[in-house]
N, C-alpha and C positions, 0 to 999 in steps of 0.2 A: 532496391527500393526499401525505404524505411517509413513505416506509418505509426502514428500515435493514435491510440484509441482510448476513449474514456469508458472503461468497463463498468457497467452497472452492477449493483449488488445482485447476488444470486445468479450470475452468469459465470460459466466455467472458462478458464484460460486455455481452452482447447476448442477445436472446431466441432468435435462430436458432442452431442448431448449425452448425459449419463445420469442415472439415478433420478430422473425426473427434472434435472437442471439443464437449461439450455446452454449450448456452446456458442462459439463465436460465429458460426455459419449464418445465423440469422441476422448478423450485423455487418459482416465483412465478406464481400463476394469477390475476392481477389485470389486467383490461383497461385499456389506456390509460396505463400507467406506463412510464417510460423512465429509463434510468440517467442520473444527473447526474454525468457524468465517467466515467472508465474505471479499471479495475484490470486489469493484465496477466493473461493466462491462468495464468502460473506464480506469481502473487502471490495472497495470501489476505487476508481481512478485510473491513472495512467498505466497502460500496457503498450509496450512497443512490439511491433511485428516487422519481420523482414524476410526477404527472399534470399539473403546472403548469409551463408553459414558462418563465415568469419566474423561478420558483424554481429550475428546472433551470439556467438561465443564471447565476443568482446563485451557485449552489454550484460550478458547473464553470468559470466564467470566471476566467482568471488575473488579470483586473483587480480582482476582488473580494478577492484575496489572502487567501482563507479558509485558515487553517492546517490542514495535514494532518499527523497524527502517524503515523510508521511505526516499527515495531520490525524491525530488520534483524539477522539472525544472520549474522555475517561470519566469514570465514576469518582467523585470527590475532587479535591483541588490539591495537586502535588505541591509539596513544600520544597524548599531549597535542598534539603537532605535527599529527597527522592530524585530530584533532577540531577544532583551530584552523582548519585549511584548510577543513573543512566549514562551520565557523561564519562564515568570511569569504566563502564562495562558491568554487565550483570551476570551472575552465575546462574545458568540454566541447567537442566538435567543433562543436556548434551554438550556442556562445556561453557566456558566464559565467552561472552560476546565481546566484540571489539568496542572500544569507546565510541559513544554516539554524541552527536550534538543534540541537546534537549533544551527546549524553552517553552514556557507557558505562552500561549498566543491568544489573541481575541478570537472569538468564533469566526472561522473563515466564511466568506460569502459563497455558499455552495447550494446546490439543488436540494430539494426535500428528498429524504430517503423513503423508499417504499420497500418494506414496511417501515414506519417511523421508529426511531429509537424510543424505548420505553422511558417514561418520565416518572421519577419518584419524588414526591414532594418533600420527603425528609432527607434526601441525599442530593447534594449539588453535583453538577458535572462541570467539566472544564475541558479546554483543548490544549494539546501540546503539539509542538512541531518536533519531530524526531528524525534526524538524519543518520542513516546507517550505511556501511560500506560492505555489508555481507548480506546473506539471504537465507538464514536458517528457517526451517519450517515454522510458520506462524510466529516469527521472531518478535515483531513489535508487540503483538498481543501478549506474548509470554513475558517480554521485558516489563511492560507496564504493570502486569499482574504481579510480577516478582517484587516490585517496589510498592505494592499495595494499592494500585489504581487500575482496576480492570478496564480494558478498552470496550466501549459501547459501539463506536463507529470508527472505521478506519478508511482513510482516503490516501492513495499515493498521489502526491502532487507533482513530483518530478523524478526523473532518472537522468543523472548527469545534466547536460544542457537542454534536455527536452522536458517540456511541462505540459500539463493538461489545460493551461490557460486558454480560454475561448472555446473549449470543447464541451458540449453538452453530453450527458450520459447517453451511450449508445452510438455516438458519432465518432468518425475517424477522419484524419487528414494525413496527407503525405508530408514528411518533414525532410 
């Protein structure tokens, strides 16, 4: 079994609650399924869960190079030079990232975030689509910050052929 779940912000990618943050237990009542990969507490979007260990490894393993598409609302408006750096790979403290697909996009039609993203009248924000094939800790946030455009909101839109299309936050479906 493989399920797609639209993880809300401030929910952990594990079934147990921890540190005052709720886990998946309040959303998914299926025995024997586990997250195939992680999504940070402060990130939203697609999380795949499965009861099949081989499938879990195939999805989560960096060796599989399964593309993951993220929509990042960033502070400022990245220029061509910043996008090119993302496309070539960015040097982080734990090493160089693989090259990514990076493009400015129109704001996606998504649900309101709770709590809302802070708005600063003097600093514009914009959205980029970033496709990566690895999963370093907080990688997308660190990549956008490294090129001068900190992430304000992060939504994982797809993993390989699976997307969150049609899934409201907190809702899951079998795929």
